[in-house]
C-alpha distance (Angstrom), angle and dihedral (degrees) to the residues before:
residue distance angle dihedral
Q1 . . .
L2 3.79 . .
Q3 3.77 106.7 .
L4 3.77 141.3 168.7
V5 3.78 121.0 -157.8
E6 3.79 123.2 -166.6
S7 3.76 122.4 -156.1
G8 3.77 139.6 168.2
G9 3.78 102.5 65.8
A10 3.78 115.9 145.6
M11 3.77 146.0 143.5
V12 3.80 111.8 -85.3
Q13 3.78 135.8 172.2
P14 3.80 121.6 -106.8
G15 3.78 109.6 -82.3
G16 3.77 92.2 27.8
S17 3.78 130.0 123.9
L18 3.76 134.0 -123.5
T19 3.79 136.7 173.8
L20 3.78 122.1 -149.4
S21 3.79 123.0 -160.4
C22 3.78 129.8 -150.7
A23 3.78 113.4 -164.4
A24 3.79 122.8 -167.4
S25 3.77 121.9 -143.7
G26 3.79 121.5 -164.7
F27 3.80 98.1 10.0
T28 3.78 143.1 44.0
L29 3.79 122.7 -109.4
D30 3.80 95.4 -143.7
Y31 3.81 95.2 101.8
Y32 3.77 98.7 42.6
G33 3.70 141.6 78.0
I34 3.78 107.1 -118.1
G35 3.75 117.8 -154.8
W36 3.76 135.7 -171.0
F37 3.77 115.4 -148.5
R38 3.76 132.9 178.9
Q39 3.76 134.8 -158.3
V40 3.78 136.5 -170.4
P41 3.81 125.0 -168.1
G42 3.78 112.6 -77.4
K43 3.79 95.5 14.2
E44 3.77 135.2 93.8
R45 3.75 120.5 -99.9
E46 3.79 107.0 -92.0
G47 3.77 128.7 -148.8
V48 3.80 109.7 -126.1
L49 3.79 106.9 172.1
C50 3.77 136.2 -11.2
I51 3.79 135.6 -175.9
D52 3.79 121.3 -163.2
K53 3.77 130.8 -153.1
S54 3.81 90.8 -89.3
A55 3.82 90.4 53.7
T56 3.79 93.8 -109.9
T57 3.78 109.1 149.6
Y58 3.78 131.8 -152.0
Y59 3.78 128.4 -159.1
T60 3.75 139.8 -171.4
D61 3.79 112.5 -125.6
S62 3.78 92.6 -116.5
V63 3.81 93.9 63.1
K64 3.80 102.7 37.2
G65 3.77 110.5 127.6
R66 3.80 91.9 13.4
F67 3.81 107.4 60.3
T68 3.79 127.7 51.4
I69 3.78 130.3 -172.9
S70 3.79 121.1 -152.7
R71 3.78 140.5 167.1
D72 3.78 126.6 -142.6
N73 3.80 123.6 -125.6
T74 3.79 94.5 -104.0
G75 3.78 92.3 61.9
N76 3.79 90.1 -130.9
T77 3.78 102.6 98.7
V78 3.79 135.3 47.7
Y79 3.79 122.9 -169.1
L80 3.76 134.1 -152.0
Q81 3.78 108.7 -155.8
M82 3.77 112.2 -163.1
K83 3.78 128.1 -172.7
S84 3.78 136.5 167.3
L85 3.77 88.2 31.6
K86 3.78 119.0 -161.4
P87 3.81 130.7 -158.3
E88 3.80 88.5 -110.8
D89 3.80 88.7 63.1
T90 3.80 88.4 69.9
A91 3.79 108.2 120.2
V92 3.75 145.3 108.1
Y93 3.78 106.3 -80.7
Y94 3.79 121.4 -147.7
C95 3.77 134.0 -173.7
A96 3.77 122.3 -150.3
V97 3.78 139.6 167.0
R98 3.78 135.2 -130.6
A99 3.81 128.2 -173.6
F100 3.80 110.9 -86.4
Y101 3.80 101.5 -39.5
C102 3.77 143.9 43.1
S103 3.77 131.3 -102.5
N104 3.79 138.4 -176.5
S105 3.80 90.3 -133.5
P106 3.81 112.1 92.4
R107 3.79 90.8 -163.4
T108 3.81 90.5 68.4
F109 3.82 92.4 59.1
G110 3.75 127.9 85.0
P111 2.90 152.4 -161.9
W112 3.78 100.9 33.0
G113 3.73 132.7 -160.8
Q114 3.78 122.1 -122.5
G115 3.78 94.7 -106.0
T116 3.78 133.0 -115.6
Q117 3.79 126.2 -128.8
V118 3.78 120.2 -119.5
T119 3.79 115.9 -172.0
V120 3.79 121.3 -176.1
S121 3.78 111.0 -166.6
S122 3.78 142.9 132.1
């Protein structure tokens, strides 16, 4: 099976930092765009960050300067490094892949991970 597994979600205080991991099983991520998305109840799934096979990265305005996406040398794991977290960052975070390049359309990605909950609260 081709699977993605997210990990690292937790409850953190505002201003804190957290790193999420997305591990691939059964394939390498080198030839894919890898995106991080987030979703809160009642809202559409939102693209947060994405890195394509050429290492071009894409950001939403709300996370610029705070979130960073990176890929390890094995091609099996992608990280979402988050700092200066805000309560509005609270969401379920998902990783997903798309052939070669990134897109703002979640429906063009797959497979998806199961999601990991990030809660930013005092």
